[in-house]
C-alpha positions in Angstrom: 33.2 150.9 103.2 30.2 152.2 101.3 28.3 149.2 99.8 25.0 147.3 99.8 23.9 144.7 102.4 26.5 142.2 103.5 26.4 138.6 104.7 22.7 138.4 104.8 22.2 141.7 106.5 19.3 144.0 105.7 19.5 145.7 102.4 20.2 149.5 102.5 17.0 151.6 102.5 16.1 153.4 99.4 15.5 157.2 99.4 17.1 160.5 98.6 20.4 159.3 100.0 22.6 156.3 99.0 23.3 154.3 102.1 26.2 152.0 102.8 26.8 149.4 105.5 29.9 148.9 107.6 30.6 145.7 109.4 32.8 145.0 112.4 33.6 141.5 113.5 35.4 140.5 116.7 35.1 137.5 119.0 32.4 135.9 116.9 30.1 138.9 117.1 28.9 141.2 114.3 27.6 144.7 114.3 26.3 146.8 111.5 26.2 150.6 110.9 24.4 152.5 108.2 26.6 155.2 106.6 25.5 158.0 104.3 27.5 157.4 101.2 25.7 159.8 98.9 28.4 162.5 98.6 31.1 159.9 98.6 29.4 158.0 95.9 29.2 161.0 93.7 32.8 161.8 94.4 33.8 158.2 93.7 31.9 158.3 90.5 33.7 161.4 89.3 37.1 160.1 90.3 36.3 156.8 88.7 35.4 158.5 85.4 38.7 160.5 85.5 40.6 157.3 86.2 38.9 155.6 83.3 39.9 158.4 81.0 43.4 158.3 82.3 43.8 154.5 82.0 42.3 154.6 78.5 44.7 157.3 77.4 47.6 155.4 79.0 46.7 152.2 77.1 46.5 154.2 73.9 49.9 155.7 74.4 51.4 152.4 75.3 49.9 150.5 72.4 52.2 149.3 69.6 49.9 150.7 66.9 50.0 154.2 68.4 53.8 154.1 68.8 54.2 152.9 65.2 52.0 155.6 63.8 53.9 158.1 65.9 57.2 157.1 64.5 55.8 157.2 60.9 54.4 160.7 61.5 57.7 161.8 62.9 59.6 160.5 59.8 57.1 162.2 57.5 57.3 165.5 59.5 61.1 165.5 59.4 61.6 164.5 55.8 58.3 164.7 53.9 58.4 168.3 52.7 62.1 168.2 51.8 61.6 164.9 49.9 59.2 166.7 47.4 61.8 169.4 46.8 64.6 166.9 46.5 62.6 164.8 43.9 61.4 168.0 42.2 57.8 166.9 42.2 55.4 169.3 40.5 53.1 171.5 42.6 50.0 169.9 41.2 48.9 167.6 42.6 51.7 167.0 45.1 51.2 170.2 47.2 47.7 169.1 48.0 48.9 165.6 48.9 51.6 167.0 51.2 49.2 169.5 52.8 46.7 166.7 53.6 49.4 164.4 55.0 51.0 167.2 57.1 47.6 168.2 58.5 47.0 164.6 59.6 50.5 164.6 61.2 49.7 167.9 62.9 46.4 166.5 64.3 48.2 163.4 65.5 50.8 165.4 67.3 48.0 167.5 68.9 46.2 164.4 70.0 49.4 163.0 71.4 49.8 166.2 73.5 46.3 166.0 74.8 46.7 162.3 75.8 49.9 162.9 77.6 48.4 165.8 79.4 45.6 163.5 80.6 48.0 160.8 81.7 50.7 163.0 83.2 48.7 166.1 84.2 51.0 167.0 87.1 54.5 166.2 85.7 54.3 166.5 81.9 53.4 170.3 81.6 56.5 171.1 83.7 58.9 168.8 81.9 61.3 169.6 79.0 59.4 166.9 77.0 56.3 169.0 77.0 58.1 172.1 75.5 59.9 169.9 72.9 56.5 168.5 71.8 54.9 172.0 71.8 57.8 173.3 69.6 57.6 170.3 67.3 53.9 170.5 66.9 53.9 174.3 66.3 56.6 173.9 63.7 54.2 171.9 61.5 52.7 175.2 60.3 55.8 175.6 58.2 55.0 172.4 56.3 51.5 173.4 55.2 51.4 175.6 52.1 48.3 177.6 53.1 49.7 178.4 56.5 53.3 179.4 56.7 54.7 176.8 54.3 56.8 177.9 51.2 55.4 175.3 48.8 53.5 176.9 45.9 54.9 180.4 46.6 57.4 182.3 44.6 60.3 183.8 46.5 60.5 187.6 46.1 63.4 189.1 48.1 62.2 192.6 48.0 58.5 191.8 48.5 56.7 191.6 51.8 57.9 188.1 52.4 61.7 188.8 52.7 63.9 185.9 51.9 65.9 186.6 55.0 62.8 186.1 57.0 62.2 182.9 55.0 65.7 181.7 55.9 65.0 182.6 59.6 61.7 180.7 59.5 63.5 177.7 57.9 66.1 177.8 60.7 63.4 177.8 63.3 61.6 175.0 61.5 64.6 172.8 61.5 65.3 173.4 65.1 61.7 172.8 66.1 61.6 169.6 64.0 64.5 168.3 65.9 62.5 168.7 69.0 60.2 166.0 67.8 63.2 163.6 68.1 62.2 163.3 71.7 59.4 160.9 70.6 61.6 158.0 69.7 63.3 158.5 73.0 60.0 157.5 74.7 60.0 154.1 73.0 62.1 152.3 75.7 59.9 153.7 78.5 56.8 152.6 76.5 58.2 149.1 76.1 58.8 148.8 79.8 55.4 150.2 80.6 53.7 147.1 79.2 56.0 144.8 81.1 55.6 146.0 84.7 55.2 143.4 87.3 54.0 143.4 90.8 55.9 143.0 94.0 55.7 139.2 93.6 57.0 139.2 90.1 59.7 136.6 89.5 61.8 139.2 87.8 62.9 141.3 90.7 65.1 143.4 88.5 62.3 144.8 86.4 61.6 147.7 88.6 65.3 148.7 88.4 65.1 148.6 84.6 61.9 150.6 84.5 63.6 153.3 86.7 66.6 153.2 84.4 64.5 153.7 81.4 62.7 156.7 83.0 66.0 158.3 84.0 67.3 157.7 80.5 64.2 159.3 79.0 64.5 162.4 81.2 68.2 162.9 80.4 67.7 162.1 76.7 65.0 164.7 76.4 67.3 167.3 77.9 70.0 166.3 75.4 67.4 166.6 72.6 66.3 170.1 73.8 70.0 171.2 74.0 70.7 169.9 70.6 67.6 171.6 69.2 68.6 174.9 70.7 72.2 174.6 69.4 71.0 173.7 65.9 68.5 176.5 65.8 71.1 179.0 67.1 73.7 177.9 64.5 71.2 178.1 61.7 70.2 181.6 62.8 73.7 182.7 62.1 73.4 181.4 58.6 70.7 183.9 57.7 71.6 186.0 54.8 73.8 183.4 53.1 73.5 182.0 49.6 71.3 182.5 47.6 69.4 185.2 49.6 72.6 186.9 50.5 73.9 187.0 46.9 73.7 190.7 46.0 74.5 189.8 42.3 70.7 189.1 41.9 69.8 192.7 42.8 72.7 194.1 40.8 71.6 192.0 37.8 68.1 193.7 37.9 69.7 197.1 38.4 72.1 196.6 35.5 69.3 195.3 33.2 67.1 198.2 34.0 69.9 200.8 33.5 71.0 199.3 30.1 67.4 198.9 29.0 66.8 202.6 29.8 69.9 203.5 27.8 68.8 201.5 24.8 65.3 203.0 25.2 66.5 206.6 25.2 68.9 205.9 22.4 66.1 204.5 20.3 63.9 207.4 21.2 66.6 209.9 20.0 66.9 208.0 16.8 63.2 208.0 16.2 63.0 211.7 16.9 65.8 212.4 14.4 64.1 210.3 11.8 66.6 207.5 11.9 65.5 203.9 11.6 67.0 200.6 12.8 67.6 198.5 15.9 67.2 200.5 19.1 70.3 198.7 20.4 72.4 199.6 17.4 75.1 200.4 16.9 76.2 199.2 20.4 73.4 196.7 21.2 73.7 197.7 24.9 70.8 195.8 26.4 71.4 192.6 24.3 75.1 192.7 25.4 74.1 192.9 29.0 71.7 189.9 28.7 74.5 187.9 27.1 76.9 188.8 29.9 74.3 187.8 32.5 73.7 184.5 30.8 77.5 183.9 30.7 77.9 184.8 34.4 75.1 182.4 35.6 76.1 179.6 33.3 78.1 177.7 35.9 75.9 178.5 38.9 73.1 176.3 40.4 70.6 179.1 39.9 70.1 181.1 36.7 67.6 183.6 35.0 65.1 182.0 32.7 62.6 184.8 32.0 62.3 188.6 31.9 59.2 190.5 32.7 58.6 194.2 32.0 61.4 194.4 29.4 59.3 194.7 26.2 61.0 193.8 22.9 58.8 196.2 21.1 58.2 199.7 22.4 56.1 202.5 20.9 58.0 205.7 20.3 56.5 208.7 18.4 53.9 206.4 16.9 56.3 203.8 15.7 57.1 200.3 17.1 60.8 200.2 17.8 62.5 196.8 18.8 65.0 196.5 21.7 66.7 193.1 21.3 67.7 190.9 24.2 64.5 189.8 26.0 63.9 186.9 23.7 67.2 185.3 24.7 65.6 184.4 28.1 62.8 182.0 27.4 63.7 179.0 29.5 61.3 176.4 30.9 59.5 177.3 34.2 60.4 175.2 37.2 58.0 172.5 38.3 57.7 174.0 41.9 57.0 177.6 42.5 59.0 177.6 45.7 62.1 177.1 43.4 61.3 180.3 41.6 63.1 183.5 42.7 61.6 186.7 41.4 64.1 189.6 41.6 62.4 193.0 41.0 64.2 196.1 39.9 64.6 198.7 42.6 62.9 201.4 40.5 61.8 201.9 36.9 64.0 204.3 35.0 61.6 204.3 32.0 57.8 204.2 32.3 56.5 201.4 30.1 54.0 198.6 30.2 54.9 196.3 33.1 57.1 198.9 34.8 54.9 201.8 35.8 53.0 202.8 38.9 53.1 200.0 41.4 54.5 197.5 38.9 58.2 196.9 38.4 60.1 194.9 35.9 61.4 191.5 37.2 64.0 188.9 36.5 62.9 185.3 37.2 65.6 182.8 38.4 65.3 179.0 38.4 66.6 177.8 41.8 65.7 174.2 41.4 69.2 172.9 41.9 69.8 175.3 44.8 66.5 174.3 46.4 67.3 170.6 46.1 70.7 171.2 47.6 69.1 173.0 50.5 66.6 170.2 51.0 69.4 167.7 51.0 71.3 169.8 53.5 68.2 170.0 55.7 67.7 166.3 55.5 71.3 165.7 56.2 71.3 168.0 59.2 68.2 166.3 60.7 69.7 162.9 60.1 73.0 163.9 61.6 71.3 165.4 64.7 69.2 162.2 64.9 72.3 160.2 64.9 74.0 162.4 67.5 70.9 162.2 69.8 70.7 158.5 69.2 74.3 157.9 70.1 73.9 160.2 73.2 70.9 158.2 74.3 72.8 154.9 73.9 75.7 156.3 75.8 73.4 157.6 78.6 71.5 154.4 78.7 74.7 152.3 78.9 76.1 154.5 81.7 72.8 154.4 83.7 72.6 150.6 83.3 76.2 150.3 84.5 76.1 152.8 87.3 72.5 152.6 88.5 70.5 149.7 87.1 73.0 146.9 87.7 73.8 147.9 91.3 70.1 148.5 92.0 69.2 145.1 90.6 71.6 143.5 93.0 70.2 145.4 95.9 66.6 144.5 94.9 67.6 140.8 94.6 69.1 141.0 98.1 66.0 142.7 99.4 63.9 139.9 97.8 66.0 137.4 99.7 65.5 139.3 102.9 61.7 139.3 102.3 61.8 135.6 101.9 63.5 135.2 105.2 61.0 137.5 106.8 58.1 135.5 105.3 59.5 132.3 106.7 59.8 133.9 110.1 56.2 135.1 109.9 55.0 131.6 109.0 56.8 130.2 111.9 55.2 132.6 114.3 51.8 132.0 112.7 52.1 128.3 113.2 53.1 128.8 116.8 50.0 131.0 117.4 47.7 128.5 115.7 49.0 125.8 118.0 48.5 128.0 121.0 44.9 128.8 119.9 44.2 125.1 119.4 45.4 124.2 122.8 43.3 126.9 124.3 40.3 125.7 122.4 40.9 122.1 123.7 40.9 123.5 127.2 37.4 124.9 126.6 37.9 127.8 128.8 37.2 131.1 127.1 38.6 133.9 129.1 38.1 137.5 127.9 41.4 139.1 127.1 42.0 142.5 128.7 44.1 145.3 127.2 47.3 144.4 129.2 47.2 140.8 128.0 46.6 141.8 124.4 49.6 144.2 124.6 51.7 141.5 126.1 50.8 139.1 123.3 51.5 141.7 120.6 54.9 142.6 122.1 55.8 138.9 122.6 55.0 138.3 118.9 57.1 141.3 117.8 60.0 140.1 120.0 59.8 136.6 118.6 59.7 137.9 115.0 62.7 140.2 115.7 64.7 137.4 117.2 64.0 135.1 114.3 64.8 137.8 111.8 68.1 138.6 113.4 69.2 135.1 114.1 68.6 133.8 110.6 71.3 135.3 108.4 70.5 135.7 104.7 73.8 134.5 103.5 76.8 132.9 105.1 80.2 134.6 105.6 81.7 133.1 102.5 79.0 134.5 100.2 79.1 137.8 102.1 82.8 138.2 101.1 81.9 137.6 97.5 79.3 140.4 97.4 79.9 143.8 96.0 79.9 146.9 98.2 76.3 147.9 97.3 74.9 144.5 98.3 77.0 144.4 101.5 75.6 147.8 102.4 72.0 146.5 102.1 72.8 143.4 104.2 74.6 145.3 106.9 72.3 148.3 107.2 68.8 146.8 106.5 69.3 143.2 107.7 71.2 144.0 110.8 73.9 141.6 109.5 76.8 142.1 111.8 79.5 139.6 111.0 82.4 140.8 113.2 85.6 141.3 111.5 88.4 140.4 114.0 90.5 143.5 114.3 94.1 143.0 113.2 96.2 145.2 115.3 99.3 146.2 113.4 101.4 146.8 116.5 100.2 144.5 119.2 102.7 141.9 120.1 105.2 143.1 117.5 108.5 144.1 119.2 109.9 145.8 116.2 106.9 148.1 115.8 106.8 148.9 119.4 110.1 150.6 119.3 111.6 152.6 122.2 109.5 154.3 124.8 108.0 157.7 123.8 108.6 159.1 127.3 111.9 158.8 129.1 110.9 160.7 132.3 107.5 159.5 133.3 106.5 161.1 136.7 105.0 157.8 138.0 105.4 154.1 137.5 103.3 152.6 134.6 101.7 150.2 137.2 100.2 153.2 139.0 98.8 154.7 135.8 97.0 151.3 135.3 95.4 151.4 138.8 92.4 153.3 140.2 94.7 154.9 142.8 96.5 157.2 140.3 96.7 160.7 142.0 96.8 163.3 139.2 95.9 166.1 141.7 99.5 166.0 143.1 101.1 166.5 139.7 102.0 169.6 137.8 100.2 170.1 134.4 103.3 169.2 132.4 103.5 165.9 134.3 99.8 165.3 133.8 100.3 165.7 130.1 103.1 163.1 130.2 100.7 160.6 131.7 98.3 161.3 128.8 101.2 160.8 126.3 102.1 157.5 127.9 98.5 156.3 127.5 98.5 157.4 123.9 101.9 155.9 122.8 103.5 153.6 125.4 100.6 151.8 127.1 99.3 148.4 125.9 96.5 150.3 124.1 98.7 153.0 122.8 101.2 150.6 121.3 98.5 149.0 119.2 96.8 152.2 118.1 98.2 155.6 118.8 101.8 154.6 118.0 101.1 154.2 114.3 98.1 156.5 113.9 99.4 159.6 115.6 102.4 161.9 115.1 104.0 162.2 118.5 105.3 165.8 118.1 101.9 166.9 116.6 100.1 165.3 119.5 102.4 167.0 122.0 101.5 170.4 120.5 97.9 169.4 120.4 97.9 168.4 124.1 99.5 171.7 125.1 96.9 173.7 123.1 94.1 171.7 124.8 95.7 172.3 128.2 95.7 176.0 127.7 92.0 175.7 126.6 90.9 174.5 130.0 90.1 177.0 132.8 91.3 176.8 136.4 88.1 175.4 137.7 88.0 173.4 141.0 86.7 170.3 139.1 86.3 170.8 135.4 89.9 171.4 134.6 92.8 169.9 132.6 93.5 167.6 135.6 90.0 166.2 135.3 90.5 165.7 131.6 93.7 163.7 132.1 92.0 161.7 134.8 89.2 160.8 132.4 91.9 159.7 129.8 93.4 157.4 132.5 90.0 156.0 133.4 89.2 155.3 129.8 92.5 153.5 129.4 91.7 151.3 132.4 88.2 150.5 131.1 89.4 149.7 127.6 91.8 147.2 129.0 89.2 145.6 131.2 86.7 145.2 128.3 89.3 143.7 125.9 88.9 146.6 123.5 91.4 145.1 121.0 88.9 142.4 120.2 86.1 144.6 119.0 87.3 148.2 118.6 89.4 149.4 115.7 92.5 151.5 116.2 90.7 154.6 114.8 87.9 154.2 117.4 90.4 153.7 120.3 92.4 156.8 119.4 89.2 158.9 118.8 87.8 157.8 122.2 91.0 158.8 124.0 91.2 162.1 122.2 87.5 162.9 123.0 88.2 162.0 126.7 91.0 164.6 126.7 88.8 167.3 125.2 85.4 166.4 126.6 85.3 169.4 129.0 87.6 171.9 127.2 86.5 175.5 127.7 84.2 174.5 130.6 83.2 177.7 132.5 82.5 175.8 135.8 78.7 176.2 135.4 76.2 173.5 134.6 73.9 173.3 131.5 70.7 174.2 133.5 72.5 177.3 134.9 73.5 178.5 131.5 70.0 177.9 130.1 68.3 179.7 133.0 70.6 182.7 132.8 70.3 183.0 129.0 74.0 182.4 128.5 75.4 182.9 125.0 76.2 179.1 124.7 72.6 178.2 125.6 71.3 180.6 122.9 73.8 179.4 120.3 72.9 175.7 120.8 69.2 176.1 121.5 69.4 174.9 125.1 70.4 171.4 123.8 73.6 170.3 125.7 75.3 173.7 125.2 78.5 172.8 127.0 79.0 169.5 125.3 78.3 171.0 121.9 80.9 173.7 122.7 83.5 171.1 123.7 83.0 169.3 120.4 83.4 172.5 118.4 86.5 173.5 120.3 88.1 170.1 119.6 87.7 170.4 115.9 88.6 174.0 115.8 92.0 173.0 117.2 92.2 170.2 114.7 91.6 172.7 111.9 95.1 174.0 112.3 97.8 172.0 110.6 100.3 172.0 113.5 97.6 170.8 115.9 95.6 168.5 113.7 95.9 165.3 115.6 94.1 163.4 112.9 96.5 164.4 110.1 97.5 160.8 109.4 93.9 159.6 109.0 92.4 158.9 105.6 89.0 160.4 104.7 87.1 157.4 105.9 89.1 157.2 109.1 88.6 160.9 109.8 84.8 160.6 109.4 84.8 157.6 111.7 86.9 159.4 114.3 84.8 162.5 114.1 81.6 160.5 114.7 83.1 158.8 117.8 84.2 162.1 119.2 80.9 163.9 118.7 78.7 161.0 120.0 81.0 160.3 122.9 81.3 164.0 124.1 77.6 164.7 123.6 76.7 161.8 125.8 78.8 163.0 128.7 75.9 165.4 129.4 74.4 164.0 132.6 70.9 164.8 131.2 71.4 161.9 128.8 72.5 159.4 131.5 69.1 157.7 131.7 68.9 157.4 127.9 72.1 155.4 128.0 70.8 153.3 130.8 67.6 152.6 128.8 69.6 151.6 125.7 71.8 149.3 127.7 68.8 147.7 129.3 67.2 147.2 125.9 70.3 145.4 124.6 70.3 143.2 127.6 66.6 142.3 127.3 67.0 141.3 123.6 70.2 139.3 124.2 69.8 138.2 127.9 70.9 134.6 127.2 74.1 135.7 125.5 74.9 138.2 128.3 74.3 135.6 131.0 76.5 133.1 129.1 79.3 135.7 128.9 79.2 136.2 132.7 80.4 132.7 133.2 83.4 133.2 130.8 84.9 136.6 131.6 88.5 135.8 130.4 87.5 135.9 126.8 84.6 137.1 124.6 82.3 134.6 123.1 81.9 134.9 119.3 78.1 135.2 119.5 78.4 137.8 122.2 80.9 139.7 120.1 78.7 139.6 117.0 75.2 140.1 118.5 75.8 142.2 121.6 79.1 144.1 121.0 79.3 144.3 117.2 75.8 145.6 116.6 76.1 148.3 119.3 79.7 149.5 119.1 78.8 153.2 119.3 76.6 152.6 122.3 79.5 150.9 124.2 81.9 153.7 123.2 79.5 156.3 124.7 79.1 154.1 127.8 82.9 153.9 128.3 83.4 157.6 128.0 80.5 158.5 130.2 81.5 155.9 132.8 85.1 157.3 132.8 83.7 160.8 133.3 81.8 159.9 136.5 84.2 157.2 137.6 85.3 158.8 140.9 83.4 156.1 143.0 85.7 153.5 141.3 88.8 155.1 142.8 90.1 154.6 146.3 88.2 156.3 149.1 90.8 159.0 149.6 91.0 159.9 145.9 87.2 159.8 145.6 86.9 162.2 148.6 89.4 164.7 147.0 87.5 164.8 143.7 84.1 165.0 145.6 85.3 168.1 147.5 86.3 169.8 144.2 82.8 169.2 142.8 81.3 170.7 146.0 83.6 173.8 145.7 82.6 174.3 142.0 78.9 174.0 142.8 79.1 176.4 145.7 80.9 178.9 143.4 78.0 178.6 141.0 75.5 179.0 143.8 77.3 182.2 145.0 77.0 183.7 141.5 
């Protein structure tokens, strides 16, 4: 630690470098060391400044005032511009007011972006929230009149600002505005941000709710982004629709220009012939066209109110000649220029003031009603999308609370209970240590503790703590049964809670379920199969297979497991397939596989397997015994590794034979007719597969000492229970079942299969000698090669 002087020590020297002092204290002695903290100090200062900025920005974002202003700005951005159109407020002074307000909103959104980048510099720029905020902020330029806004500007379809492009811009604006809807979605996360508690907080479920709020925020932002894209995409397909897509506007200008030209030429001809009178007489062509136009637009929400470039008085041959009709369009100009649509004629048929050179005659339409309708539609669309997003957020939040938060709360509460138990155990060990130190102090003999004694003390403390932790269950069995599956999982997996469920065998002792014998022509008496003197070497392979079928279906173990879990005909086909999968090796052959099945059967009866193994585990163990050496080439693993055999290459020199045996077993089970696990449900199949894989892999003699080490470890941690069980061999003590057997079931399964695989010394001397000679023959064959 870099700091000043400590505990009365000398102060750090002054100079070009900042010095710190480190202190170590042990056995009543103190030592000091001066450390150069100059670079670390500068680094710490820079990091502290960054942390200060980040914490300040986080507090600003989480403040109620900032969130309230954000919601207000969002409402103004979504509905402010359209509200002016909907209320038909005049351009002066409202355009200036709206521009100022929208600029403030734009600056607020930019400030919010910067603050979030400071707080979440790693995650925020890569999230969908960032792009939603960027789109929403950029879309504000459509709300300011002197940027890309439409307020105070007359729509001119055939001018540089095409109305189709205006419609496209409006579609993009609405879609981008919807992107700002992500801001209200942050409010739940902000609310939780101010309520976070530490590990010791009394509300253990708060962390779960914070996590749920964050997940809801992420999913909701993606929903908002998707909705924005859909809305913008749909609106793009509306480009060209009413009123911009109404070609009657252009046709109206074309018709007026054509009829005005006809009236003009007719008046010119009359003037040249010396006639006098109205230029529209006798037909009144232009005036009639104006009347038809007014009649056509009388029931539409937009209508012409002024003509420009269609002079009522024209100068022809030095005379002023009237062309009637223009004076009929002298309506009131709309309050807002953005509600004015100026339709210019495509070309001037008669050169005249207002329609010559670059100027063209125009028809001005009042689109106030249409503009208000569009503003109402935009507001309705935004409100509908807000409603949809809000309902989606509520639905997501409800489902996350139900599927994630509630189970997680239960798990956290259970973990909190576990921590209380652990704290109590620690207090107990601490009190014991204090008592021991006090007794040592009373003796007055201070003996320096060497490394071995220190390690012994540490390990003794760890063992004591472990025993206290395991022995003191968090809940009793009654409460355990009332818990849901998630809480039970935490108790069982993390607390090492191993309440042993007494296995209820569905067939044991039930005469009706036992039924008739599966085999009528067994080659030997059942009593011989149950003894260590069984001689399988003198039997033919079909008879050896019958012995296996007896173990699986008619033995005391088979009646309570294989009889109701296996299909007898399917198993017979499976066993025949396995038999053909073995090679004619002196030792590792189908005969050895059947012998291991018999040995497993004898061991299972001796260890009272029906008291602690399930039917699935018993069947899986016997199946793995039958297949534990299938495909064995008669060579050892070291030989395959040293010779670079294909199996060693395939399995990276890690138990290549055993891995191959497992693969062969499940390759056979992949066929329907040989799938011995066909009656297992999904959970049962997973359990059986785990037993087969673990059991077969640990038949590798290279793992023998690992098994021995694990068994010793179990005995050391539960030596008292093991010793007590030795005095009562006829039955298993409940504590022994729970703490020794129940917590290490897979270990004992591996031990049983491995013991059966090397069980020749348990047989009679004559049988042991026969098998030993076969091992010698196989090793000599490998040596010759």
